[in-house]
Structure formats: C-alpha cells, structure tokens
VOVEX-235957 format. One record per residue: residue number from 1; residue in three letters; x, y, z of N, C-alpha, C in turn. Coordinates in nm, 3 decimals. Layout:
N
- i,aa,n_px,n_py,n_pz,ca_px,ca_py,ca_pz,c_px,c_py,c_pz
- NUM,ALA,X,Y,Z,X,Y,Z,X,Y,Z
...
***
This chain:
87
- i,aa,n_px,n_py,n_pz,ca_px,ca_py,ca_pz,c_px,c_py,c_pz
- 1,MET,-1.187,23.954,9.081,-1.228,24.015,9.205,-1.287,23.907,9.296
- 2,PRO,-1.201,23.822,9.348,-1.250,23.709,9.427,-1.327,23.747,9.553
- 3,ASN,-1.301,23.862,9.611,-1.371,23.902,9.734,-1.491,23.992,9.707
- 4,ALA,-1.521,24.014,9.582,-1.632,24.104,9.548,-1.767,24.037,9.570
- 5,ASP,-1.864,24.119,9.599,-2.003,24.073,9.610,-2.069,24.092,9.474
- 6,GLU,-2.139,23.989,9.430,-2.217,24.001,9.306,-2.355,24.051,9.345
- 7,VAL,-2.396,24.162,9.285,-2.523,24.226,9.319,-2.596,24.269,9.193
- 8,ILE,-2.720,24.305,9.211,-2.797,24.371,9.106,-2.815,24.515,9.151
- 9,SER,-2.774,24.606,9.068,-2.785,24.748,9.099,-2.825,24.821,8.971
- 10,TYR,-2.917,24.912,8.980,-2.971,24.979,8.861,-3.025,24.876,8.761
- 11,LYS,-3.075,24.766,8.813,-3.135,24.658,8.734,-3.037,24.583,8.644
- 12,ILE,-2.907,24.593,8.674,-2.806,24.518,8.599,-2.706,24.457,8.698
- 13,PRO,-2.636,24.350,8.657,-2.537,24.289,8.746,-2.419,24.383,8.772
- 14,ALA,-2.363,24.368,8.891,-2.247,24.450,8.929,-2.163,24.374,9.029
- 15,TYR,-2.040,24.419,9.042,-1.950,24.369,9.146,-1.922,24.485,9.241
- 16,LYS,-1.932,24.457,9.371,-1.902,24.557,9.473,-1.801,24.501,9.571
- 17,LEU,-1.714,24.588,9.618,-1.619,24.556,9.725,-1.643,24.652,9.839
- 18,GLN,-1.666,24.598,9.957,-1.690,24.680,10.075,-1.798,24.784,10.049
- 19,GLY,-1.901,24.743,9.977,-2.015,24.830,9.950,-1.996,24.930,9.838
- 20,LYS,-1.878,24.932,9.776,-1.851,25.027,9.668,-1.855,24.955,9.534
- 21,ALA,-1.925,25.014,9.439,-1.937,24.955,9.305,-1.804,24.960,9.232
- 22,ILE,-1.763,24.847,9.180,-1.640,24.837,9.103,-1.674,24.836,8.954
- 23,LEU,-1.757,24.741,8.913,-1.797,24.729,8.773,-1.942,24.688,8.762
- 24,TYR,-2.009,24.748,8.669,-2.142,24.706,8.626,-2.125,24.647,8.488
- 25,PHE,-2.212,24.554,8.450,-2.206,24.500,8.315,-2.345,24.461,8.271
- 26,ALA,-2.364,24.463,8.139,-2.495,24.430,8.086,-2.481,24.386,7.940
- 27,GLY,-2.572,24.300,7.899,-2.577,24.256,7.760,-2.693,24.323,7.690
- 28,TRP,-2.671,24.365,7.568,-2.772,24.432,7.488,-2.789,24.358,7.357
- 29,LYS,-2.868,24.410,7.269,-2.899,24.341,7.145,-2.775,24.318,7.058
- 30,ARG,-2.687,24.417,7.046,-2.573,24.408,6.957,-2.437,24.418,7.026
- 31,HIS,-2.439,24.438,7.157,-2.313,24.453,7.229,-2.333,24.420,7.377
- 32,TYR,-2.223,24.412,7.448,-2.229,24.407,7.594,-2.145,24.523,7.644
- 33,SER,-2.175,24.568,7.763,-2.113,24.691,7.814,-2.055,24.672,7.953
- 34,LEU,-1.952,24.751,7.980,-1.894,24.765,8.114,-1.908,24.910,8.156
- 35,TYR,-1.938,24.931,8.283,-1.953,25.065,8.338,-1.882,25.069,8.474
- 36,PRO,-1.840,25.174,8.529,-1.816,25.301,8.463,-1.673,25.307,8.409
- 37,ALA,-1.658,25.379,8.304,-1.524,25.406,8.248,-1.490,25.550,8.285
- 38,SER,-1.414,25.564,8.390,-1.376,25.698,8.436,-1.276,25.761,8.339
- 39,LYS,-1.257,25.890,8.351,-1.158,25.959,8.267,-1.019,25.900,8.290
- 40,ARG,-0.990,25.868,8.414,-0.860,25.809,8.447,-0.844,25.671,8.382
- 41,LEU,-0.947,25.589,8.388,-0.943,25.457,8.325,-0.925,25.470,8.174
- 42,ILE,-0.998,25.560,8.114,-0.989,25.580,7.968,-0.847,25.623,7.930
- 43,ALA,-0.789,25.713,8.007,-0.653,25.757,7.978,-0.553,25.643,7.995
- 44,GLU,-0.570,25.563,8.098,-0.479,25.452,8.126,-0.483,25.345,8.016
- 45,PHE,-0.601,25.318,7.961,-0.618,25.209,7.865,-0.646,25.260,7.723
- 46,LYS,-0.614,25.385,7.697,-0.649,25.450,7.570,-0.616,25.364,7.448
- 47,GLU,-0.494,25.316,7.439,-0.454,25.236,7.322,-0.533,25.106,7.313
- 48,HIS,-0.556,25.043,7.425,-0.626,24.914,7.427,-0.776,24.928,7.401
- 49,LEU,-0.830,25.046,7.429,-0.974,25.068,7.410,-1.007,25.120,7.270
- 50,ALA,-0.906,25.157,7.194,-0.928,25.215,7.061,-1.019,25.133,6.971
- 51,PRO,-1.010,24.999,6.970,-1.097,24.921,6.881,-1.243,24.913,6.927
- 52,PHE,-1.271,24.960,7.047,-1.405,24.944,7.104,-1.477,25.078,7.111
- 53,GLU,-1.607,25.071,7.124,-1.688,25.193,7.131,-1.691,25.244,7.274
- 54,LEU,-1.673,25.372,7.288,-1.678,25.439,7.417,-1.783,25.549,7.408
- 55,ASN,-1.880,25.544,7.498,-1.986,25.644,7.499,-2.003,25.692,7.643
- 56,LYS,-1.963,25.815,7.667,-1.962,25.872,7.802,-1.878,25.783,7.893
- 57,SER,-1.938,25.719,7.990,-1.861,25.634,8.081,-1.889,25.485,8.056
- 58,THR,-1.931,25.453,7.934,-1.966,25.317,7.898,-1.871,25.261,7.793
- 59,LEU,-1.819,25.141,7.820,-1.739,25.070,7.721,-1.830,24.967,7.654
- 60,ARG,-1.834,24.971,7.522,-1.919,24.878,7.448,-1.833,24.782,7.367
- 61,PHE,-1.863,24.655,7.379,-1.791,24.550,7.308,-1.891,24.476,7.218
- 62,ALA,-1.861,24.469,7.090,-1.950,24.404,6.993,-1.946,24.252,7.011
- 63,PHE,-2.059,24.188,6.995,-2.066,24.043,7.001,-1.989,23.978,6.886
- 64,THR,-1.966,24.054,6.780,-1.898,24.000,6.662,-1.747,23.988,6.682
- 65,GLN,-1.695,24.045,6.789,-1.552,24.040,6.820,-1.527,23.942,6.935
- 66,PRO,-1.406,23.883,6.938,-1.373,23.797,7.053,-1.378,23.877,7.184
- 67,VAL,-1.417,23.813,7.291,-1.422,23.879,7.421,-1.279,23.910,7.465
- 68,PRO,-1.249,24.037,7.494,-1.113,24.075,7.537,-1.093,24.043,7.686
- 69,VAL,-1.082,23.916,7.718,-1.079,23.869,7.856,-0.966,23.934,7.936
- 70,LYS,-0.846,23.938,7.880,-0.732,23.995,7.953,-0.752,24.144,7.978
- 71,LEU,-0.805,24.215,7.880,-0.832,24.358,7.897,-0.936,24.380,8.005
- 72,ILE,-1.042,24.303,8.004,-1.147,24.318,8.105,-1.090,24.289,8.244
- 73,ALA,-1.005,24.189,8.255,-0.942,24.158,8.385,-0.855,24.276,8.432
- 74,ARG,-0.780,24.335,8.340,-0.696,24.450,8.376,-0.783,24.570,8.416
- 75,ILE,-0.894,24.590,8.346,-0.986,24.699,8.381,-1.043,24.676,8.521
- 76,ALA,-1.082,24.552,8.551,-1.137,24.521,8.683,-1.035,24.550,8.793
- 77,LYS,-0.910,24.509,8.772,-0.804,24.535,8.871,-0.782,24.686,8.887
- 78,PHE,-0.784,24.757,8.775,-0.767,24.902,8.779,-0.879,24.966,8.859
- 79,ARG,-1.003,24.923,8.834,-1.118,24.979,8.905,-1.109,24.952,9.055
- 80,VAL,-1.061,24.834,9.093,-1.044,24.805,9.237,-0.950,24.908,9.298
- 81,GLN,-0.838,24.932,9.232,-0.740,25.030,9.282,-0.799,25.171,9.281
- 82,GLU,-0.871,25.203,9.175,-0.930,25.337,9.162,-1.031,25.364,9.272
- 83,VAL,-1.119,25.269,9.296,-1.223,25.287,9.398,-1.161,25.291,9.538
- 84,ALA,-1.052,25.217,9.556,-0.984,25.217,9.686,-0.903,25.346,9.707
- 85,GLY,-0.891,25.428,9.600,-0.819,25.554,9.611,-0.668,25.538,9.600
- 86,ARG,-0.627,25.425,9.544,-0.483,25.401,9.526,-0.443,25.438,9.384
- 87,PRO,-0.323,25.489,9.366,-0.275,25.524,9.230,-0.249,25.402,9.145
***
C-alpha cells in the first residue's frame, strides 16, 4: 500500500487510505494480529487462512511459524479493494 498513511489508531499501528482504515496490526506475547477480517475476506481466503487462528474479525499468526508475507500482501490488496467498494 504505497500511498497509505501509517497511523496509530486504537493504540495500535494501522494503514489508512483517504482516511479509511485498511489494516490494523499488533504484536502480542505469542502472536501477531491483523484486523479487520471481514466475512468477505474470510470467505475469499478461507483455504489460505486454515492454518491460522481466526477470532471474530482478527487473524492471529503464531511467532513460531514463518511470516506468510505473500498472504499478507494479498490480504492488504483485498482490503484496499474492499474499502474502496470494488468487487
């Protein structure tokens, strides 16, 4: 998201485009998380998200696993389209 603004929102880092939140992220004791995972996002990436923990609208990735960089990039692109209201 090269044109995104990096901000702190709800006391955690986030990326916003044109004032709209695209992704929030945070590190915790045993995992790091991405927010929000909408129902549409979950349905779109269902197979790819199976190995990871999903709790409400939060995706949790364990520190013990390699960072799924390509998946996170695809999720970010999806969120940009989703927030823009594009299919």
